[in-house]
C-alpha positions in Angstrom: 64.1 -27.2 -30.4 65.1 -23.4 -31.6 68.3 -23.6 -31.9 69.3 -25.5 -34.6 72.6 -25.3 -36.8 73.9 -26.8 -40.2 77.7 -25.7 -40.8 80.2 -26.4 -42.9 83.3 -27.7 -41.3 85.7 -25.3 -40.2 89.3 -25.3 -39.3 88.5 -23.8 -36.0 85.8 -26.7 -35.0 86.7 -27.6 -31.8 87.1 -31.6 -29.9 83.3 -32.3 -29.8 83.2 -32.4 -33.2 85.8 -35.0 -33.2 84.1 -36.7 -30.4 81.0 -37.0 -32.7 82.7 -38.8 -35.6 84.1 -40.7 -32.9 80.9 -41.9 -31.7 79.6 -42.4 -35.3 82.2 -45.3 -35.6 83.2 -46.5 -38.8 79.7 -46.6 -40.4 76.6 -48.6 -40.7 73.7 -48.5 -43.3 75.5 -47.5 -46.0 77.1 -44.5 -44.6 81.0 -44.8 -44.4 83.1 -43.0 -41.6 86.4 -43.5 -42.3 87.5 -41.1 -39.9 86.4 -42.9 -36.7 89.8 -43.9 -35.2 91.9 -40.7 -36.3 94.5 -39.4 -33.8 93.5 -35.8 -32.6 97.1 -35.7 -34.4 95.1 -35.4 -37.4 92.5 -33.2 -36.7 92.8 -30.6 -37.9 94.5 -31.8 -41.1 90.6 -33.6 -41.0 89.2 -30.6 -40.9 91.3 -28.4 -43.4 91.1 -31.3 -45.9 87.1 -31.0 -45.7 87.2 -27.2 -45.9 89.5 -27.9 -49.6 87.1 -30.7 -51.0 84.3 -28.2 -50.2 86.8 -26.0 -52.8 87.6 -28.3 -54.9 91.4 -28.2 -53.8 93.3 -31.3 -53.7 90.9 -33.6 -55.1 92.4 -37.4 -55.3 91.4 -39.1 -59.3 87.9 -40.1 -59.0 86.7 -37.8 -56.8 83.8 -34.7 -56.5 84.0 -31.5 -54.5 82.1 -32.0 -51.2 80.9 -30.3 -48.9 80.9 -31.6 -45.5 78.1 -30.2 -42.7 77.9 -30.2 -38.9 74.6 -30.4 -37.3 74.3 -28.4 -34.1 71.3 -28.5 -32.1 71.5 -26.4 -29.0 75.5 -25.9 -29.3 75.8 -29.6 -29.2 76.8 -31.4 -32.6 74.5 -34.3 -33.2 75.6 -35.4 -36.4 76.4 -34.5 -40.1 76.0 -35.2 -43.8 78.1 -34.9 -47.2 76.8 -32.9 -49.9 78.4 -33.9 -53.1 78.1 -30.7 -55.7 78.1 -33.8 -58.7 78.2 -37.7 -59.1 80.5 -39.9 -60.5 79.4 -43.0 -62.0 80.1 -44.7 -59.2 78.0 -42.4 -57.2 75.2 -42.9 -59.3 75.3 -46.2 -58.1 75.8 -45.9 -54.1 76.5 -42.7 -51.9 74.2 -40.3 -54.2 74.6 -36.3 -53.7 74.0 -36.2 -49.7 74.8 -39.2 -47.0 74.8 -38.3 -43.5 74.3 -40.0 -39.8 73.6 -39.1 -36.9 75.8 -39.5 -33.5 74.2 -42.9 -31.8 73.3 -41.3 -28.4 71.5 -38.4 -30.3 69.0 -41.1 -32.7 65.1 -41.5 -32.3 65.0 -37.4 -31.8 63.9 -36.5 -35.2 67.2 -35.5 -36.0 67.6 -37.7 -39.3 65.0 -35.9 -40.5 66.3 -32.2 -39.6 69.7 -32.8 -41.0 68.6 -34.1 -44.4 65.7 -31.0 -44.6 68.9 -28.6 -44.0 71.2 -30.6 -46.2 68.6 -29.9 -48.9 68.4 -26.3 -48.6 72.2 -26.5 -48.7 71.8 -28.2 -52.3 69.5 -25.9 -53.5 72.0 -22.6 -52.2 74.5 -24.9 -55.0 71.3 -25.0 -57.6 71.0 -28.4 -57.5 67.2 -29.3 -58.7 67.2 -33.0 -57.8 69.4 -35.0 -55.8 69.8 -38.5 -55.4 70.3 -40.2 -51.7 70.7 -43.7 -51.6 70.2 -46.1 -48.8 70.4 -49.7 -47.6 67.1 -51.8 -48.9 67.2 -52.7 -44.8 67.4 -49.0 -43.8 63.7 -48.8 -42.6 64.3 -45.5 -40.6 66.4 -43.5 -43.1 63.8 -44.8 -45.7 61.1 -43.1 -44.3 63.2 -39.8 -43.8 64.2 -39.8 -47.5 60.2 -40.2 -48.6 59.7 -37.7 -45.9 61.9 -35.4 -47.6 60.2 -35.6 -50.6 62.4 -38.8 -51.5 61.1 -41.1 -55.1 62.0 -44.3 -54.9 64.0 -45.0 -58.4 65.1 -48.4 -58.0 66.6 -50.9 -55.6 70.1 -52.6 -57.2 72.3 -54.9 -55.1 70.4 -54.2 -52.0 70.7 -50.2 -52.3 67.9 -48.1 -52.8 68.2 -44.8 -55.4 65.7 -42.4 -54.5 65.8 -38.9 -56.1 64.3 -35.8 -54.2 63.4 -32.7 -56.3 64.7 -29.6 -54.6 62.2 -27.0 -54.0 
């Protein structure tokens, strides 16, 4: 794997990104994907909204700035991550700073580890000293990925594991 790129979603991203979002589905293991059934007609608006979220433009009440990244391996979008620039009380319980998902056809190839590692680099650029990453208690694969990347389990509450990672 020589060509690994984690880049912010852009208004010029192509249909292959929408295909990935659709393949991820509605979400699982705590990752929520409200856009899995988005019609192609709304894809341009979706991309523009994600770009604006990162800038803090047009945020809904109770929402925080969030960067939406796409992981490309050898030019193919294989997963996405969300990096929240700050936390609300709700995000402290579930969601945290970082959420990520790999499209089902690309799982079990080490990409979960790569996307979290690369998203942590983005967190460092935002000058976040530590980040919260949560996952469902029964999501053993994600727990292993988080721990491999320095996650320290703070607690488990209502089936949600809360890990803190020092950003180095």
